[in-house]
C-alpha positions as CSV (number, residue, x, y, z in Angstrom):
1,M,85.9,-87.1,-144.2
2,T,88.2,-85.2,-141.6
3,N,87.5,-82.5,-139.8
4,R,90.5,-81.0,-138.6
5,R,89.1,-78.4,-136.6
6,R,87.0,-80.7,-134.8
7,G,89.4,-83.4,-134.6
8,T,87.1,-85.8,-135.1
9,E,86.8,-88.8,-137.7
10,P,83.3,-90.0,-138.4
11,G,84.4,-93.0,-140.5
12,A,87.4,-94.3,-138.3
13,L,85.4,-96.3,-135.5
14,G,87.5,-97.4,-132.4
15,G,86.8,-99.4,-129.4
16,A,85.8,-98.0,-126.0
17,R,88.8,-98.3,-123.6
18,G,86.1,-98.4,-120.3
19,A,85.7,-101.7,-117.9
20,V,82.9,-104.0,-119.4
21,R,80.5,-106.0,-117.4
22,R,78.3,-108.8,-118.3
23,T,75.1,-109.7,-117.4
24,G,74.8,-112.9,-117.5
25,I,73.1,-113.6,-121.1
26,P,75.3,-116.1,-122.7
27,V,77.3,-115.4,-125.8
28,I,76.3,-116.7,-129.0
29,D,78.3,-118.6,-131.0
30,A,80.1,-117.8,-134.1
31,E,78.4,-120.1,-136.0
32,T,75.0,-119.1,-134.9
33,V,76.1,-115.9,-136.2
34,A,77.0,-116.8,-139.6
35,A,73.6,-118.2,-140.0
36,Y,71.9,-115.1,-139.5
37,G,73.5,-113.8,-143.1
38,L,73.0,-110.2,-142.3
39,P,75.5,-107.5,-143.3
40,G,77.9,-107.0,-140.3
41,H,76.1,-103.8,-139.0
42,L,72.9,-105.3,-138.7
43,R,74.1,-108.6,-137.3
44,S,72.7,-109.0,-133.2
45,V,74.5,-108.6,-130.1
46,P,75.1,-111.7,-127.9
47,D,75.0,-110.1,-124.9
48,E,73.7,-107.5,-122.4
49,I,76.8,-105.1,-121.0
50,D,77.5,-102.2,-118.8
51,A,80.6,-99.7,-119.7
52,H,81.9,-96.5,-117.7
53,D,83.4,-94.1,-118.4
54,L,83.6,-94.0,-122.5
55,P,86.3,-92.2,-124.2
56,V,85.3,-89.1,-126.2
57,T,87.3,-87.5,-129.0
58,G,86.3,-83.6,-129.3
59,A,84.2,-81.7,-126.5
60,L,81.2,-82.5,-125.6
61,P,78.9,-80.0,-125.1
62,P,78.6,-79.7,-121.0
63,E,74.7,-78.9,-121.4
64,L,74.2,-82.3,-122.8
65,D,73.0,-83.5,-119.6
66,G,70.6,-86.7,-119.8
67,R,70.1,-90.3,-121.6
68,Y,70.1,-91.2,-124.9
69,I,68.2,-93.8,-125.9
70,R,67.9,-96.0,-129.6
71,N,65.9,-99.4,-129.7
72,G,66.5,-102.1,-132.5
73,P,65.3,-105.9,-133.3
74,N,68.0,-108.0,-131.7
75,L,67.7,-111.6,-132.2
76,L,68.4,-114.2,-128.8
77,P,71.0,-116.5,-128.9
78,G,70.2,-119.5,-130.8
79,M,67.8,-117.6,-133.5
80,S,69.0,-118.4,-136.2
81,G,65.5,-117.5,-138.3
82,G,63.3,-115.0,-137.9
83,H,62.9,-111.3,-140.1
84,M,64.9,-108.4,-140.0
85,Q,62.7,-106.7,-138.4
86,T,60.9,-109.2,-136.0
87,G,63.6,-110.2,-133.5
88,P,63.3,-109.1,-129.6
89,G,63.6,-105.1,-129.1
90,M,67.1,-104.5,-127.5
91,L,67.7,-100.9,-126.1
92,H,71.1,-98.9,-126.2
93,G,71.8,-96.3,-123.7
94,V,74.2,-93.6,-123.2
95,R,74.5,-91.5,-120.6
96,L,75.9,-87.5,-120.9
97,R,76.5,-85.5,-117.9
98,G,78.9,-82.8,-117.4
99,G,80.9,-83.1,-120.6
100,R,81.3,-86.7,-120.0
101,A,80.0,-90.1,-121.2
102,E,79.7,-91.4,-117.8
103,W,77.9,-95.3,-119.1
104,Y,77.0,-97.5,-122.0
105,R,74.7,-100.0,-121.1
106,N,72.2,-102.5,-123.4
107,R,69.2,-104.6,-122.3
108,W,66.6,-106.7,-123.8
109,V,62.9,-105.9,-123.9
110,R,61.6,-108.2,-121.5
111,T,58.0,-109.0,-123.5
112,G,55.9,-112.1,-123.8
113,V,57.8,-113.3,-127.1
114,F,61.6,-113.0,-125.5
115,E,60.0,-115.0,-122.6
116,G,58.7,-117.9,-125.2
117,R,55.2,-116.8,-125.2
118,S,53.0,-116.8,-128.6
119,L,52.0,-114.1,-129.9
120,V,48.7,-115.7,-130.6
121,R,46.6,-117.4,-128.0
122,P,45.0,-120.5,-128.4
123,D,41.5,-119.2,-128.9
124,G,42.9,-117.0,-131.8
125,T,43.3,-113.6,-130.4
126,I,46.0,-111.3,-129.9
127,D,48.2,-111.5,-126.9
128,L,49.1,-107.4,-126.9
129,T,51.5,-107.9,-124.3
130,A,53.8,-110.1,-126.2
131,P,55.0,-108.7,-129.0
132,S,58.9,-107.4,-129.6
133,A,59.1,-103.9,-128.7
134,N,61.5,-103.2,-130.7
135,T,61.4,-100.2,-132.7
136,H,60.9,-97.2,-130.8
137,V,61.5,-95.7,-127.3
138,V,59.7,-92.4,-126.3
139,H,59.3,-90.6,-122.7
140,H,56.2,-88.8,-121.5
141,A,54.8,-87.8,-118.0
142,G,57.6,-89.2,-116.4
143,R,58.1,-92.5,-117.7
144,V,59.5,-94.2,-120.8
145,F,58.2,-96.8,-123.1
146,A,59.4,-99.1,-125.7
147,L,57.2,-99.5,-128.5
148,V,56.1,-101.7,-131.4
149,E,52.9,-101.0,-133.6
150,V,51.3,-104.4,-133.1
151,G,51.4,-104.4,-129.3
152,L,51.2,-102.6,-125.9
153,P,53.2,-100.1,-125.0
154,Q,56.4,-102.1,-122.5
155,E,57.4,-99.4,-119.8
156,V,61.3,-99.3,-118.7
157,T,63.4,-97.2,-116.2
158,P,65.6,-95.2,-117.6
159,D,68.7,-97.7,-117.1
160,L,67.0,-99.8,-119.5
161,A,65.3,-102.8,-117.3
162,T,61.9,-103.7,-117.9
163,V,59.1,-103.2,-116.5
164,G,56.6,-104.6,-118.1
165,P,53.3,-103.6,-120.5
166,C,51.2,-100.9,-119.7
167,D,47.6,-99.9,-120.8
168,F,47.1,-97.2,-118.6
169,G,44.6,-98.4,-116.0
170,G,42.8,-100.6,-118.7
171,R,41.8,-98.1,-120.8
172,L,44.1,-98.8,-123.5
173,T,42.8,-102.0,-125.1
174,T,44.8,-101.9,-128.8
175,A,48.0,-101.7,-130.1
176,M,49.9,-98.3,-129.7
177,T,51.7,-96.8,-132.8
178,A,55.4,-96.7,-132.3
179,H,55.5,-93.1,-133.4
180,P,53.0,-91.1,-131.1
181,K,53.4,-87.4,-131.3
182,Q,53.0,-84.8,-128.4
183,D,52.0,-81.5,-128.7
184,P,54.2,-79.0,-127.7
185,A,51.4,-76.7,-126.3
186,T,49.2,-78.9,-124.3
187,G,52.1,-82.1,-123.6
188,D,49.3,-84.1,-124.8
189,L,50.6,-87.2,-126.2
190,H,48.6,-88.3,-129.8
191,F,48.8,-92.1,-131.1
192,F,46.8,-94.4,-132.5
193,G,46.4,-98.3,-133.0
194,Y,45.5,-100.3,-135.9
195,G,44.2,-104.1,-136.2
196,M,44.1,-107.0,-138.5
197,R,40.3,-106.9,-137.5
198,P,37.6,-104.3,-136.6
199,P,38.4,-101.8,-135.0
200,F,41.0,-101.3,-138.0
201,L,42.0,-98.2,-137.1
202,T,41.8,-96.0,-133.4
203,Y,42.7,-92.8,-132.1
204,H,44.0,-92.1,-128.9
205,R,45.5,-89.2,-126.6
206,L,47.2,-89.0,-123.7
207,D,47.1,-85.7,-121.7
208,A,50.0,-84.0,-120.2
209,R,50.1,-86.4,-117.1
210,G,49.9,-89.2,-118.6
211,D,46.2,-90.4,-118.3
212,L,44.2,-92.0,-121.3
213,V,41.7,-89.2,-122.1
214,H,40.2,-90.2,-125.1
215,S,39.9,-93.0,-127.8
216,R,37.6,-93.3,-130.6
217,E,37.4,-95.6,-133.5
218,V,38.6,-93.5,-137.1
219,A,36.4,-95.8,-139.9
220,V,38.4,-97.4,-142.8
221,P,37.2,-100.0,-145.3
222,A,40.1,-102.7,-144.2
223,G,42.8,-103.4,-141.7
224,T,45.5,-101.4,-143.5
225,M,49.6,-101.2,-142.1
226,T,49.5,-97.5,-140.5
227,H,53.2,-97.1,-139.3
228,D,52.9,-93.0,-138.6
229,F,50.7,-90.2,-139.3
230,A,51.3,-86.3,-138.1
231,I,49.1,-84.0,-136.4
232,T,49.2,-80.2,-136.9
233,E,47.7,-77.5,-134.2
234,H,44.0,-78.7,-134.4
235,Y,44.4,-81.7,-136.4
236,V,45.2,-85.4,-136.8
237,V,46.6,-86.7,-140.0
238,W,46.1,-90.3,-141.4
239,L,47.8,-92.3,-144.2
240,D,45.3,-94.8,-145.4
241,L,47.7,-96.5,-148.0
242,P,47.6,-99.9,-150.3
243,M,49.0,-102.0,-147.6
244,T,46.4,-104.2,-146.3
245,F,45.8,-107.7,-143.9
246,Q,46.3,-110.5,-146.6
247,P,45.2,-113.4,-143.9
248,A,47.3,-115.9,-147.1
249,L,50.6,-113.9,-145.9
250,A,50.2,-115.1,-142.5
251,G,52.9,-117.3,-142.4
252,R,55.4,-115.1,-143.5
253,G,55.4,-113.3,-140.1
254,M,54.2,-110.1,-141.7
255,P,51.0,-110.7,-143.1
256,Y,50.5,-107.3,-144.9
257,G,50.5,-107.1,-148.5
258,W,50.1,-104.8,-151.4
259,D,46.6,-103.9,-152.7
260,D,46.4,-102.0,-156.2
261,A,43.0,-102.0,-155.4
262,Y,42.6,-100.3,-151.7
263,G,44.1,-96.8,-153.5
264,A,45.9,-94.2,-151.5
265,R,44.4,-91.2,-149.4
266,L,45.1,-88.9,-146.7
267,G,42.7,-87.8,-143.7
268,V,42.3,-84.7,-141.9
269,M,40.5,-84.9,-138.4
270,R,40.1,-82.4,-135.2
271,H,41.5,-83.8,-132.5
272,D,39.9,-81.0,-130.9
273,R,36.4,-82.3,-131.0
274,P,36.2,-86.1,-130.2
275,D,33.5,-87.0,-132.5
276,A,35.0,-85.0,-135.6
277,P,34.7,-86.4,-138.7
278,V,38.0,-87.2,-141.0
279,Q,37.9,-85.9,-144.6
280,W,39.1,-87.7,-147.3
281,F,41.8,-86.7,-150.2
282,E,43.1,-89.1,-152.5
283,I,46.4,-89.1,-153.8
284,D,48.9,-90.9,-156.1
285,P,49.4,-94.5,-154.8
286,C,52.6,-94.6,-152.3
287,F,53.6,-95.9,-149.0
288,V,55.1,-93.7,-146.3
289,F,56.8,-95.4,-143.5
290,H,58.1,-91.8,-141.6
291,V,56.1,-88.5,-141.3
292,A,58.5,-85.4,-141.3
293,N,55.7,-82.9,-139.7
294,A,52.8,-81.2,-140.9
295,H,51.4,-77.7,-140.0
296,E,48.2,-75.5,-141.2
297,D,48.7,-72.8,-143.8
298,A,46.0,-70.3,-144.4
299,G,43.3,-73.1,-143.9
300,R,45.1,-75.6,-145.6
301,I,47.6,-78.6,-144.3
302,V,50.8,-79.4,-145.0
303,L,52.4,-82.5,-144.7
304,D,56.0,-83.6,-145.5
305,A,57.1,-87.0,-145.1
306,V,59.7,-89.8,-147.0
307,R,57.8,-91.1,-150.0
308,Y,57.9,-94.6,-151.5
309,S,56.8,-95.2,-154.8
310,P,55.0,-98.6,-155.3
311,G,58.0,-100.2,-157.0
312,E,60.8,-99.3,-154.9
313,F,57.9,-100.1,-152.0
314,A,57.6,-103.7,-153.4
315,A,60.8,-104.4,-153.5
316,L,62.0,-103.0,-149.7
317,W,58.8,-105.2,-148.9
318,E,60.2,-108.2,-150.5
319,L,63.7,-108.1,-148.6
320,L,62.2,-106.9,-145.4
321,S,59.3,-110.0,-145.0
322,R,61.4,-113.1,-146.2
323,A,63.1,-114.8,-143.3
324,V,66.4,-114.3,-143.0
325,E,69.0,-115.2,-145.4
326,P,72.2,-114.8,-146.7
327,P,71.9,-111.9,-149.3
328,S,73.1,-112.1,-152.9
329,P,76.7,-109.9,-153.2
330,S,75.2,-108.7,-156.0
331,A,72.2,-107.8,-154.7
332,P,71.2,-103.7,-155.7
333,A,69.9,-101.4,-153.0
334,V,66.2,-101.4,-152.8
335,G,63.4,-99.3,-151.1
336,R,65.0,-95.7,-151.9
337,A,62.6,-93.2,-150.5
338,R,62.5,-89.3,-151.1
339,L,61.4,-86.2,-149.1
340,H,57.9,-84.9,-150.6
341,R,55.1,-82.8,-149.7
342,W,51.3,-83.1,-149.5
343,T,49.4,-79.5,-149.5
344,L,45.7,-80.5,-148.6
345,D,42.9,-77.8,-149.1
346,P,39.6,-78.8,-147.0
347,A,37.8,-76.3,-148.1
348,R,38.0,-77.1,-152.2
349,G,38.9,-80.9,-151.3
350,T,41.7,-80.7,-153.3
351,A,45.5,-82.3,-152.4
352,R,48.4,-80.8,-154.1
353,E,51.9,-83.2,-154.5
354,E,55.2,-82.2,-155.0
355,P,58.7,-83.7,-154.3
356,L,61.2,-81.5,-152.2
357,D,64.4,-83.3,-153.1
358,D,65.9,-86.0,-155.2
359,R,68.0,-88.1,-153.0
360,A,67.6,-91.1,-150.9
361,V,66.6,-90.5,-147.1
362,E,64.8,-92.1,-144.5
363,Y,64.2,-91.5,-140.6
364,P,63.1,-87.6,-140.8
365,T,63.3,-85.6,-137.3
366,L,63.2,-82.1,-136.5
367,D,62.6,-80.2,-133.3
368,D,60.1,-81.7,-131.3
369,D,59.2,-78.6,-130.1
370,R,57.8,-77.9,-133.6
371,T,55.8,-80.3,-133.8
372,G,52.6,-79.7,-135.8
373,R,54.1,-76.2,-136.4
374,P,55.6,-74.9,-138.9
375,A,59.1,-75.9,-139.2
376,R,62.1,-74.8,-141.2
377,H,64.6,-77.5,-140.6
378,V,63.8,-81.3,-141.1
379,Y,66.9,-83.4,-140.5
380,A,67.2,-87.4,-142.6
381,V,69.7,-89.8,-143.0
382,T,71.0,-90.9,-146.9
383,G,72.2,-94.7,-147.4
384,T,69.9,-96.5,-145.1
385,E,68.1,-98.7,-147.7
386,P,69.1,-102.5,-147.1
387,L,72.3,-103.6,-148.8
388,S,72.8,-99.9,-150.0
389,R,76.4,-99.5,-150.4
390,D,75.8,-95.3,-150.9
391,E,78.1,-93.5,-148.7
392,C,75.9,-92.7,-145.3
393,A,75.5,-88.9,-144.5
394,I,73.0,-86.5,-142.2
395,V,71.2,-84.1,-144.3
396,K,69.5,-81.0,-143.1
397,Y,67.2,-79.2,-145.1
398,D,65.7,-75.6,-145.1
399,T,62.2,-76.2,-146.2
400,A,61.2,-72.0,-146.6
401,A,65.1,-71.5,-149.1
402,G,64.3,-75.2,-150.6
403,T,68.2,-76.3,-149.9
404,A,69.8,-78.7,-148.2
405,V,73.7,-79.4,-147.0
406,S,75.0,-82.6,-145.5
407,C,77.6,-84.2,-143.5
408,P,79.0,-87.1,-145.0
409,L,80.6,-89.7,-143.0
410,G,82.6,-91.6,-145.0
411,P,82.0,-95.1,-146.9
412,A,83.3,-97.3,-144.0
413,T,80.0,-95.9,-141.5
414,M,76.7,-97.1,-141.0
415,I,74.3,-94.2,-139.6
416,G,71.5,-94.2,-137.7
417,E,68.1,-91.5,-137.3
418,A,69.7,-88.6,-136.1
419,V,67.8,-87.1,-132.9
420,F,67.8,-83.3,-132.6
421,V,68.3,-81.9,-129.0
422,P,67.6,-78.5,-128.5
423,A,70.5,-76.1,-126.4
424,G,69.2,-74.1,-123.5
425,G,68.2,-70.7,-123.4
426,P,66.8,-68.7,-126.3
427,R,68.0,-70.1,-129.7
428,D,67.0,-70.1,-133.3
429,E,65.0,-73.6,-134.4
430,D,68.1,-74.9,-135.6
431,G,70.3,-74.1,-132.3
432,G,70.8,-77.6,-130.9
433,W,72.7,-80.6,-131.5
434,L,72.1,-83.7,-133.6
435,V,72.5,-87.1,-131.8
436,A,73.2,-90.2,-133.6
437,I,75.1,-93.6,-133.4
438,A,77.3,-94.9,-136.4
439,T,78.8,-98.3,-136.5
440,T,81.0,-99.7,-139.3
441,R,79.8,-101.8,-142.1
442,D,81.1,-104.9,-140.9
443,G,79.6,-104.0,-137.3
444,T,82.9,-104.2,-135.4
445,A,83.1,-101.1,-133.8
446,S,80.2,-97.6,-133.1
447,R,80.6,-94.2,-132.0
448,L,77.6,-92.2,-130.6
449,L,78.0,-88.9,-132.3
450,V,76.9,-85.5,-131.4
451,L,76.6,-82.5,-134.4
452,D,75.8,-79.1,-134.1
453,A,73.0,-78.7,-136.2
454,A,73.1,-75.0,-136.9
455,D,76.8,-76.1,-138.8
456,L,76.2,-79.3,-139.7
457,P,78.9,-79.4,-142.8
458,A,81.3,-78.8,-140.2
459,G,81.3,-82.5,-138.6
460,P,81.1,-84.0,-135.3
461,V,81.6,-81.6,-132.2
462,A,82.4,-85.1,-130.3
463,A,82.3,-88.5,-130.5
464,V,81.9,-91.1,-127.9
465,D,83.5,-94.2,-128.2
466,L,81.1,-97.5,-127.2
467,P,82.2,-100.9,-125.9
468,R,81.0,-103.1,-128.7
469,G,79.7,-102.6,-132.3
470,V,76.0,-101.8,-132.0
471,P,74.0,-103.1,-134.8
472,T,71.8,-100.4,-137.3
473,G,68.5,-100.2,-135.6
474,F,65.6,-98.2,-135.5
475,H,63.9,-95.0,-133.6
476,G,65.5,-93.7,-130.7
477,S,64.6,-90.4,-127.9
478,W,67.0,-88.0,-126.1
479,I,65.8,-87.7,-122.6
480,P,66.6,-85.0,-120.2
481,A,68.0,-85.2,-116.8
482,P,65.0,-83.9,-115.2
483,E,62.8,-86.3,-116.5
484,E,64.9,-88.8,-116.7
485,G,63.9,-90.3,-113.6
486,R,66.3,-91.7,-111.4
487,T,69.8,-91.9,-111.8
């Protein structure tokens, strides 16, 4: 699609013209790259680089003053095995200021696995400092953390250098989810850790200063893969779904499998009462990787999330769990998930389920100022399923009107998660920008796209040419200048 008024063409991605400096990590050889057998946009990059004064098409909003940082797995040179989801984490960052793209840089997150240590100690316990921090990057109380759900948070600098694992003064003794939720009213950061052995699920809360002030075990029958959760003004919403730890699968690297006998349920728990009970609601079997939001409505709890049916999830998990190997050219896309709503009524003990859309989407986002509160707008992306040949697009949902609009990006482009950046001053809920990295399907070039969230179909207002193809990754964050630390 070409937007003549804006002057950008998101389907045509060019390389940056700025000077590039490499940091000395050896370049991977072509034979090893080919051995990964991944589609071009998923292939790892071979090194760390810096580039400055990046070319911009269109006009960057001058109020965008900060860093966009995105995380994702990136195999080290010489790694020809492994899984699509488990390579060492790599952060890609772009610094925007005064209508300019000052720099791009990428850095591996140097965890224990990066340094060659094993996840499992000789006594059989898990080294929580070792896992690849490859899933998300968040900022809280002046610190930036790279996250993966099976390890401790890894602190990094705003310039992407690894500081090291963080256990908040020894208080955090479990892993930390890659999807913490910050309460916009209190500034508290709510999160959890799950494990293969008891305690299977533990709730934690950091206060606005970054101190871990509360932890408690949440009783569940078994170790389940709990990727995300939700908060409202007063509640935590748990997803206890039938992906259980199965020791027989340990050799595959991702030892969780579908368990029909486990069932599926959602739980609500007051987070303002230290020992509040959890009220559980049985739901139809499904799996959820990513929550859009939750809120309270006249005594009910409303949860919006991207739902996989058992069949779609089983096909997706089979693909994600096997070792990296060349996919069949005729292999169908798998793992189509759809935006779904559950309405939980604690007074009646009932759960109502309903689909909100029939298109396949993932990576739902929203204005973080609406986390846990009613939110009219949710953003998501299409065409992200592994091996998908569908045209990618960014979708904007109006949950009040029950409508959606989209920005197609052309058949040659893959798109990552679209992060909402609020505009300054008084604004409507969609007053702000969507920022995302787009990469050609062959992986040769990437752009950072900036779209007006209030006018999504108009296409990008600006595109920053990046100095390399950036692999399609997982999650990212916008870190505004007053919160980013040193520059």
